[in-house]
N, C-alpha and C positions, 0 to 999 in steps of 0.2 A: 504494500500500500504506500502511496506517495506520502511523504512527510510534508504535509501542507503547512505553508507559512500563512500568516494572516492575509486574507484576501484583499487585494487592492481595489479601491473604488474606481469606477470607470467613468470617464468623461471624454467621449470622442468628439473632437472638434470639427471634423469633416464628416458629413454623412450625406448619402444620396438616397434618402428614404423613399418608400412607397407605401402608402397606407390610405386609409379612408378619405373620402370627401374631397379635400382640396389639396393641390400640390403646386410646386413651382419648378419648372424645368430650367436648369441653369447650364448655360454653355460657357465653360471657363476658358481662359486664355491658354493658347498653346504653350506659352512660355513656361508657366509654373508647373505644368504637368510633364513636359518633355525633357526639361533640363533636370533630369533626376540625378545624374552623376555630377557630384560636386568635385571639380578638379582640385580644390584646396591647394592652390599654389604655395601658400605660406601656412604650413601646418601650425606653427606657433600661434597664429591668430585665434586658435581654438582654446587657448589657455583660459581657464576659469569660466568657460561657458557653462551655464546651467540650462538644462532642458526643463522648463518650468511645468511640472505636472504634480498631481496629487499623489502622495505616496505615504509610506509609514513614517518617513522622516522628511523634514523640510529644511531648506537652506535659504539663507537670507540673500537671495539674488533677485533683482527686479527683472521683470519681463522687458525685452527690447521694445515690444509693442505695448504701449501703455495707453489705456483709456483714461484720459484726464478729465473727461466730462461726459456725463450721460444724463439726459433729461427726457422724461416721459410725461407728456401733458395731455390730459383728456378733458374735453368739454362735452358734457352731457346735457342736452336740451330736450325735454319731453321724451326721454328714453333713448334718443338718438345720440350715439357717442361718436365723437370725432377725435381720434388719437394721433398725436405726432410724437415720434421717437427720434431724438437727435443724439448721435453719439460721435464724440471727437476723439481721434486717436493720433498719437505721435510716435514716430519711429526713432528711438534713441540709439539705435545701432549705427555702426559705421558702414553698413551695407544695406541694400534694398531688402525689404521684408514684405510678406504678403499679409495684409490685414483682412480679417474676415468679419463680416457683419452678419449676425444671426438674430432673428427676432421671431419669437413665437406669438401668434395672434389667434384669436378665437376662430373656429371653423366658420362661424356665421358671418365673419367680417369680410369686407371686400377691400383689397388694397386699392388706393386711389392715386398714390404718388410715391415715387422713390427717386432720390437724387444722391450723387456723390460730388463733393467739392474737393478738388486736389490741384495744387499749384495755381490757385486763382481761377480755375475753370470749373464750372458746375455741369455735371452730366446728368440729364433729366430723363426719366423714363417716359415712354409714350405707349398708350394702350392701343393695340391694333387687333384686327380680326385674327383669330388663331391661325388660320391657314396662311396668311401673309407672314405672321411672325415665324411660323414653322419653316418657311423658306430660308430665313436667316439662320434658324437653328440647324437646318440640314447643311447649309453652307459651312457653318462652324464645324459640324461633325466631319464633313468631307475634308477639312483641313487637319483632321487628326486630333481635334480638341475633345476633351472628355465632356460628355453631356450627362446630366443626372436629373433625378426627380427628387425634389425636396418636398416632403408631404407631411402628413399628420404626425405630431409628436404628442402621444398620449391621447386621451379621449375627447378633449374639448378644444385642443389647440392644433395648429399647424405651423410649420417652420418655414420662414423665408431666409434665404442665405445668398450672399454674394461676397466676392473677394476682389481686392485690387492690390497691386504692388505699389509700395510707396518707398521713395528713396530715403537715404540717410537724413535724419533730423527733420524730415518732412511731416506734414500733418494732413489728415483726411477727415472730412466730416460726412457722415452718413445721415440721411433723413428719410424716414419712412412714415407714410400717412395711411391710416385705414379707418373705415367707418363701419358701424354696426348698429342695429336696432336691438336694444336690450329686451329680452323676452321675460315676461313675468312667469315665474314658476313656483308653485307652492307658496304663494303669497309674498314673493320678494323678487327684486331684480339683483342680478349679480354681474359685476364687471370684473373680468379676470385680467390681470397684468402679470406676465411671467417675469420674475426677477432672477437673473442668473448671469451677472457680468463676468464671473469666473476670475476676477482679480479685484483688488482694492481700487476704488475710483475716487479721486480727490473731490470731484464735484458730482455727486449722485443725487438725483432729485426726482420725485414723483409728485405731480400735482393733478388732482381730479376736481374739476369744478362742475357742480350739478345745479341746474335750474329747472324746477318743476312748478308750473303755475298752479297746479292743484294743491300744492303744499306737501312737504316731506314729512311722512309719518314717523320714520325712524331711520337711523344711519349707523352702520357698523362697519368695521374693517377687520378682516381675517388675514393675518400674516403669521402663519404657524412657524415660519423659519426664524422668527425673532424670539430670543429668550425672554422670559417673563420680565426681567429687569430692564428691558429695552422697549417694551411695548409703548411706553410713554412718549417715545420720539415720533410716533405717528400722531399727527395733530389733526383734530377734527373741529370744524366750526359749523354750526347749524342754525339757520334762521327759519322763518316760515316757508319760504320757497327756494332758498339757496343753501348750498352746502359746499364746503371746501375740505378736501383731505390732502394733507401734505406729508411727505416722508423724505427727510434730508439727513441721513446718517453721516456723521463725521468719519474720517478714516479710522479713528480709534474705535468707534462704535461698530464699524464693519468687521473688525478683526475677530477671528475665532478665539484667539488668545492674545495676551498683551505683546508677545514677542514674535508672533508668526505673521505670515503674509496671506494666509487663507482667509476668505471672506465668509461671513454668515449669510450673505445675500444669495439665497438659493431656494427658491420656492415661489408660491403663488401669492400675490398681493390682491386680495379680493375686496372690492367695495360693495357692500350690501345695503339696499334701502327699499322702501316702499313709499307710496304717496297716499295722501288722505283720500278716503272714498266715502260715498253715501249712496243711497238708492236714487240715482238720477240717470239722465241720459248720457252722462260722461263729460269729458273735457275736450274742448275744441280749440286749437290754435291756428291762426292764419298769418302767413308771412308771404309777401310778394306774390299774391295770387294763388297760393297753394294752401290747402288745409290738412290738418291731421286730427283725427278723432280717436280718443282712447276710451274704452268702455270696459269696466269691471265693477259693477255695482255691489254694494255691501248689503247686509241684513236680508239675505234671501234664504229660504228654507231649502234643504237638499231634496232632490227628487230620487225616488228609488231606482235602482239599477238591476238589470238582469244579465248575468255573466255566464258565458259558456267557456270554460278553460279547456283548450285543446293542447295537450301536452305530449311532446315527443319523448318516447322512452326506447328508441331504437338502440342498437348496439353501440353506436358512437357516443351515446350519452352515458355510457358506463363509467362508474367511478365518481370522481369529484363533481362533475356536472349534474349527474342524477341526484346526488346527495344534496347539492346546493339548491336544485330546483324543488326538491321535496321540502327542504327547510323553508324556502321562501313561500311555497304554497300554504304551508301550515300557518305561517304568520299572516298571509293575505286572507285566509279563511277566517282567522280570528278577528280581522278588522272589518268584516262584512257587517253591515247594519241589519238588524232583524227584519227590516222591510224589504231588503234585497232578496233576489232569487238567484240560484246558481246551479250549474251542472258541471261535471268533469268527464272529459273524454280523453283517454290515453291511446297512443297509437305507436305501432312499429310497422310491420308489413300489413297488418290489419288494424282494427281498433276495438277498444273495450270501453264500456261506460260505467260510471258509478251511478247505480240506479237507472231506471228506465225513462226518467223524465227530468224536468227542472223543478227544484224544490226551494221553498222559502228558507232563508238563513236563520232558522231557529237554533238555539244552543244545542239541542239534541242532534239536528241534522249536521251542524258544523262539526261536532265532536265525531260523528260517524265518518264524515268526509275526511277529517284529519287522519283517522285511523287508516282509511283506504290509501291516502296519499303516502303515508309512511311505509306502505308495503310495495310501492311501485319500484320495479327494478328494470334495468336496461337489457334489451335483446332485440334481434331481428333487424329488418330493413326500415325504410322510411316511406310511408304511404301518407301523403298530405291530403290528397284530393278527397278520399272517402270520409275521413273524420270531419273535414271542414263542411262537406255537404250534410253530414249527419247533424252537425251543430246548427245549421240553418233550419234543418227539418225539425229539430227539437224546439226552437223558438217559434216556428210557424205553428206547430201543434199546440204549444202552450198558449199562444194568443187565440187560437181557434177555440180552445177549451176554456178561455177566459180565466186562466190561472195567474195572469200577470196584471199588475196595475195598469190602467189605461194610460195614465201619465207616468211613464217610466222610460228609462234609456236602456236599450238592449245592445249588447256588444259580445263579440267573439274575440278572445285573446289567444292567439296561436304562439306557442313557443317551440322552436325547432333549432337543431344545430347542424342540419345537413340538407342537401338537395334531395328532391324526391327520386327514389329509385325502385319503388314497388307500385303496383297498380298503374294508375295514370301517372306517368313520369314526365310528360311534356309540360314544362312550366307555363308556357303560353296557354295551353288547353286548360290547365288547372285554374289559371287566372280567369279565363272565360267562364268556366263552370261555376266558380265561386261568385263572380259578378252577376251572372244570370240568376243564380239561386237567391242571393241577397236582395237583388232588385231594389236597392236604395233603402231598404227597411231597417238595416242594422249597421253598426259600426264594426269594422274588422281591424284589430290591432295585431301587428306581426312583430314578434321579438326573435331576432336572430342571435343564437348563442354561439359566440366565437366567429371564426372566419371560414368554416367549411361550407357554410350556406351562402348562396349568391344573394347578396343583399338587395340588388335591384329587383329580383324576383319577388321578394317579400314587400319591398317598398311599393311596387306597382300594384300588387294585390291589395295592400292597405289603402292606398290613395284612391283606388277605384271604388272603394267601399267606405268612404268618409272616415278613414282612420289614419294612423301613422305607423311607421316602422321604426324600430329602435334596435340598435345593436347592444347585446349584453356581452361585456368583455369577460373573458375567462380569467378570473382573478379571485382572490380570497373574498372580495366584497360582492361577488355576483348575486348572492341572495338579497343584499341591500339594494343593488341596482334593480332587481325585479320588484322589490317592494316599493322603491321610489317611483317606478313607472306606474304601478297600480295606484299609488297615492294621487298621482296626477289626474286619474280618471275616476277616483273613488267617490267624488262628491259632485254629481251633476246639479246645477242650480237653475238653468234655463233650457228650454227646448225651442226649436224652430225660431231662431232669432233673425230678424230682418231689420236692416238700417235703411232708412229712406231719406233722400236729400232732394231738393228741387231740381228736377231734370234739366230745366231750361238754363240753369246757371252753373251746373257741375258737369265736368267731363273727366275722362281718364280715371274713373272711380275704381279703386281696388276692390277686392272681394267684400261683399256687403251682406251676405246671408250665410248662416251657420246652423248646423243641426243642434249642437249643445254648447253650453258654456259650463266649464268645470270650475269648482272652487279653487282659488289661488292663481287662475290664469287671467288672460286679458285679450280683448279683440282690439285691433288697430286698423283703422280705415284712413285712406288718404285720397286726395283728388285735386283737380284744378278748378279754380273759381273763374268762370268765363267772363262774368260781368264785373268789371272793375268799379262800377258805380253802385253795386249792391250794398245795402246798409245792414240787412239782417240775413243770416244764414240759418234756416230752420232745419233742425235735425229731429227725426222721429225714430223710435225704437219699438218694434213689436215683438213679443215673445210670449212663451207660456211658462208659468211657474208651476210649483207642485200642486197648486190648488186653483189657479185662475189664469186668465189671459192678462198680459201686462202691456201697457202702453206708456212710454216715457217720451217726453218732448223737451226740447230746449231751443231757444233762439239766441244766436250769438251775434253781438254787434261787431261787425267786421273792423271798424276803426279802433274799438277798444281792444279787441283781440290782438291786432297788429301792434298797438302801443305797448301792451304788456310784454311782448317778446322783444320788440325792436329796441327797447330801452335797456335791455339786460346786457351786461358785459360778456356773459357766457355764450351768447349766440354766435355761431360761426356762419355768417353770411346767410345764404338761402337754405337754411337747414330743412324747412318743410318740403321744398322741392326735391332736395337730395333724398330725404326720407321717403317721399313718394316714389322716386325712381328706384330706390333700394327695395322697398316693399313690393313694387310692381314686378321687378326682376325676380325676386325670390318666389313670388306666387306663380309667375310664368314658368320658372324652372320646375316647380312642382307639377304644374299642369302638363308640361312637356313630357314628363315621365309616363303619364297614362294617355297621352293624346294619340288619336289615330293618325295614320300616315298622312292623309290629306290635310289634317289640321296642324301637324307637327311643324311643317315648314313655315307656316304663318307665325306660329308661336316662336319658333327659332329666330325668325327675322326681327320680331319685336324685341326679343332679349338682346340681340346683337346691336340693334339701333340704340337702345337705351344704354347699354354697357359702354359703347363708344362715345356717346354724347356726354355721359357723366364720368368717364374715365374709371370705370369699375373693372377690376380683373375678375371675370366670371368664367364659368366653364366654356364660354364661346369666345373669349378674348384672351390675349396675352399682353404682358408688358415687356417692351423691348428697351433695354438700356445699353447705350454705347459707353464703354469704359476704356480708359487708357491702359495700354500694355506695351511697354518697350517702344515708345514713340510711334505706336500705331493704335488705331481704335479697334476694339473688339466689342462683341455684344453678348449679353445674356438674355434669355427669354424666360419669363415667368408666366405660368398659366395654372388653371384650376379645373381638374377633371371630376369624375364621379366617385361615389362612395364604394364602388366595387373594385377600385384600384388599390386593393390591399396587397401586401407583399407578394409579388411575383406570381401572376397568373398567366401562364403561357397562353397564346403565343406572343404576348407583348414583349417588347424589349426589356432587358433586365432592369428592375427597379428595386432598390433596397433601402433599408432604414435601420438606423441604430435606435431610433425612438427616444433619444435623450431630450430632456426638456431644458431649453435654454432661451435666454433673452439675448440682447445684443452681445456678440462675442468677438473679441479681437485677440489674436494671439500669434506668436511665432510658434506654430503648432508642432507638436510631436506626434507623428503618425506611427503607431506601433503596428505596422503591417508585417507581422511575423510571417516569413515564408521559408519553405524548404526548397532551396535550389531553383530549378528552372520553371518559370511560368510557361504557359502553353504557347507554342507557335501556331497552334491551330485556331481556326475561327470558331467562335461559339455562336450558334444560330446565325452564322454568316457575319459575325462581327469579330474583328481582330482585337487582341489585347493591346490596349493603349498604354503608353508610359504613364507612370504615376500610380501603378498598381490598380488600374481600373479598366474594366471593359466599358463599352458605351453604356452609360446609364447605371453602372454598378461598381461601387468601390469594392475592392477585394480585401477583406479584413484578415484573412489568414490563408497562406499557401503552403503546401507540402509537396515537394517535387524533387526529382532527380536524386543524386547522391546526397544523403542527408547533410545539409547545412542550412543554417538560418541566416537571413539578413533582416535586421530590424531597422527600418528607415526612421530617422529622427530629425527634428528641427526642420520641418518642411522640406524634406529630401536634401537638405544641405549636408547631411552627414548620416552615418549609419553605424550600427553595432552588428557584429556577426560572430557566429560560433558554429562549431561542428558537433555532430552527434555520431559517435562511433558505435554502431549497433551490430549485432550478429544476425546472419541470415536465419530466418525462422522466428525471430523475436517479434512479439506483437506489442506495439507501443500505443499508449493512449494519446490521441491528438487533441480531443476535446471531451470534457465531461462536465455536465451541468446537473448536479443532483436536484436542483429545484424543478427543472422542466423534464428531467428524465432523458436528456440527450446524451448519447455516447457515440464517439467516432474513434475507431481504432484502425491502425494500419499494420500489416505484416510485412516484414522486410524480406527481400530476396537478395541473393548475391550474384556475382558474375558466374559464367559457366565454368571458368577455370580459376582456381585460387592458388596463387603461388605462395610457397613457404616463406614465412618472415616478411611478407608484404601486407600492406594495409588492405583490408577487405572493403571493397566498394559495395555499398548496399543501396537498394532502391525499394520503393513500396510496390509490391506486386498484388496486394489485396487490401481492400478496405471493408470494414463492417460499420454500419450506421444503425443506431437503435433509437427509437422514440417510444419509451415505455408508456407515455400518456396515451398514445393512439394504437399501441400494439403493432407497430410497423418495424420490420427489420429488413435491411438491404445489404446484400453481400456482393461486392464488385471485385472481379478478378480481371485479368487481361484477356480472358476467354469469354466470360458470360457475366450477366447481371441477374441476380436472383432476388426476388421480392417475396417476403413472407408477411402476410397480413391476415390475422386470424387463422383460419384453417386453409387459406389459399396459399399456394406456392406458384409463382409465375417466373419463368426463366426466359430471358432475352439474350440473343447473341449480339455481339458487337457488329456483326455483318449486315445489320438492317437498321433503318431508321424507324423508331417506334415512339408511341406516346401512351401513357397510362394515367388516368385521373381517377382518384377515389375521393371520398369525403374528406379524409384527413391528410392526403398527400397527393402529389403528382410527380411523374418522372418522364423526362423527355430525353430520348437517345438520338444522337446524330451519328449516323453510320461511320464506324471506324474513327470517330473523333472524340466525342465527349458525351457525358450525360449530365442533366441538370435535375436535381432532386429538391423539391419544395415540400417542407413539412408544415402544412397548414400556414399559420401566421408566425410560426416560431423561427424558422431558419430556411435558407436556400444555399445549397452547395453545388459545386460543379466538380466532376471528376474527369480528368483529361487522360486519354489513352495515348501513350507514346509507343509507336511501333518502330522496331529496328529491323535491319536486314536479318531474315530468319536464319541465314547461314553465317551470321557474324560469330567469330571464334570466341568472343568474350561476353558481349552484351545481350541482355534479355529485354523483352517488352516490359514496360513498367507504367505506373500510374502517377498522376499528380492530383492533389486535392486543393480546392479553393473554397473559401467561405465568402459568399456574396452578401448574405443577409443573416445577421445573428442578433437582431435588435431585441428579440424576446428572451434571449438567454440571460440568465441572472448574473448578479455580481459574484456569485459563487463559482462561476465557470472557471475551469482549470484545464490542465493538460499541456502538452508541449506547445501547442498553438493557442489553446484557450486562455492560458494565463496572460498572453499578450493582447487579448481583447481589452485588457484594462491597462491603464497608464501608470508609469513609474517615473521616479525622479532620478536622473542620471547626471552626474557632474564629472567633467573631464578636466584635469589640470596636471601641472608638473610634466609637461611634454619634454622628453629628453632623448638622447641618442639610444637606440636599441641594440640588441645583440647582433641583428642583421643590418648590414649597411643599407641605408635608404629606407629603413623601416623603424621609425621612432617609436619608443614606448611612451606610455602616459599612465597616470593613475585615475581610476574611475571609482566614484562612490555611487553605489546603486544598492537598493534594498538593505541598507545598513552595512554593506560589505565594501571593503577597500580592495580593489582588484588592479593587477597589472594588465594593461591592454597594449596591443601592438598594432601599429598602423600597417594595413595590408590591403589586399584586394580579394574579392570573391566574384564569382560569375553571376551575372544576371542575363538570362537567356531570352528575355522578352523582345529585345530589339534585333538580336542576331541568334536565332534558334540553333544554329550549328556551332558557331564558335563562342557565342556569348559575349557579353560586355563586361569589362572590369569595373567593379564598384568599389571605390575606396571605402574602407570601414575600419573601425576599431575592433580588433579581434580579441574576443574573450577566450582565454586558454582553458584547457582541461574540461572539454565538453560543456562549456558554458557555466562552469562552477561559479556560484555567487550571483549569476544573472538569472538562471532558471531556479525555481524552487526545488530544493533537494538535489538529487543526482539523477542521471538518465535512467538507471535501473529502477528508480522509484516509479517510473511511468510504464514499466513492463506489466502487462496483464496476461492472464492465462488463456483467454480465448478471444475470438474476434468480436464477441458481443458483450464482454465483461466491462463493468464500470470500474473506474479508478478507485472507487470506494468499496468495491465488493470484497 
């Protein structure tokens, strides 16, 4: 067993992620990717350099790239938030450095502007139609630049990233602007600001200004990253309609400890508030010919609800997911009101019901249902069609038999973790069947557990039936996620709500009729006021309460409404117009999902027109920014795709994610791209491996290839650390082990055909074993075949044919005689490259190379010969002196608490020249990486191809 050291925390500063909802395609400059080899003409210049990373020990060395100012300012007016992030960086080094700007923003936000100011010139982004922007993107790719996808980071955020080279002593200013409409959920608005500068910042400031004409009911700030003794530095001022939150920590207040350079600024800064409410027609604001109407009345009685729970218990739900679902259902059943009615249908390849009808939520019925839920176990396939139609049938029958209250809300809540594969398995046909059966009578809510289910399938089925879809993330809090969703629909307050405005003076009206209003939520309408001379805007609301029909009216004096807002300092220009455009686009995007073909083009054209007019980066537009690189201009392209773009779904280009949560980031970055020998010379899916350890669209986080040696690139590829591993043929080495996710990757060494006495044995990897305990998948890859074990299935593929296999929890794509790509759900993506040699070669054998493209879901406990370098360490090199070999100086390296003698030398990088390789200058760590790797090489030896390091 490996003698594990304390695991190092991981903070990857470059990521090319791919995940849910929204993403940004970045085309980076050719310069900083291709100039991987640092000639280092004057080695002594490296003396005293610190590669600034988190580690078990810290050294008092300042980063060459220093963020000297970071300001985040948000202005919120009538729930519409306008946020500007300004970050200023100085390069204190005597050489050019690459400054990175990373900002995480809410998924619901639209980027509206980005600029970089460098050497007195400001480079401003322009929003273009995606197709036009893609032409520039493809041109950049054709020049050999690395292109990537920067997507969601976590559940509610997505990451924007760009970089620029800045010269010695130069400064750069980044400015990003985004806008969002804050959504009321469970009785409050939350504004999320991700705080993660990753270094001490001399001038750090957050300012949030809020103006709500209705009056602010309460204001709170949640900043869990702050210790209790520092919460007082968050300042809040609150008046009737205005609020101001400020956060300006000093350098000393930012420090984790008095003498260290680590910062406490690492987490979410959440501003939480609500507005005053009463039983009225709501609040209307008018500015520059546009109005916004907010409606969420108070003092209403709840309406009974009728719920059919349709729960997946197929084999893929086995284990934690099934246990968490059962746990959440028990709590949800407890929360049912005694006036509610419910039924439970569970399904695998067929379906089974609890009782034969729908029953009132009496204490006795709830107790019996909870007992049933606790016995549910996972098995079989996934038949979604039949249980959904049965749920509709149950509701139809209950209404026919007058078992349900006349004024009540009926809903079907589907929870599944996989795509249909039994019974009717065509997703489009299932959607049609459900829509025809529901026929507008009930709400359908679809919950997708994890990433094995195609979210767009659930989303369309929900939207076509007046519901919503929600992803439930596979995590320890999954039961809480399920309960939170149910809480959102637990308390219906109004039915059949309709908003009416004078047709002759209003145009461009957003959605104005709804089926239900749930407690804690809010409706927002907006539109254009056509008549500039109108004095009164009349608003009427018609709805049904639990006991009666409701009519609410209000008349708004246009001149007074405009004065209220125009006199406020928090207003950002024409906010009502931009809010109207934002809301219209969001609703059209939703409509586009379920639109028929003939309607879809019209909806698409409307989205595109508004996105371009108001400079919103939406799924149909991209932002193009020209940036300076080596006296020439280059571009990056940022755009926003769909929620099904989760990590690596073939046949799309490779998209990966580390999933780290970070705010603006600037650093002379240390990339720990550990790799074993030669990266592939082969194309992957037609794409060559580009310099900078990245294929098109995919950063390679760990490579294992050729005669075992490692090269770890550090300090933005300006330097490297290397070491060899001397193994014996037949030995099985652990490459990656993650005890938290159950991932194991092992490789078995092979030797050359002839072994000479007293000569070093050259070894290669001839076989790999990959295990995912969570999904029950094992894959064995040799130079002859690929064998997949999944449950009772055993599938064998030869290398001599191109093939593709997709299952609920994994997919595998084989390119004939070249490579295979294995994607394990949302957890990780790996590529194994086949190296063929001349079959009659007197020495060499065919061998394999291993590459990690996506490991963002692997935990901080990940280890192994490659896995330990997914996490970052602190390495300091100093005392450079003449070595034992002429022309190869020695130096002292401090790493992981060890002081090591290292020698300047070269190792081979085969990416640019697959036959002869390219010499990479590096600091060589002697004795099989002793002191750099945890333990010794034999600690990583396991007994079989599928054994864990911890077995």
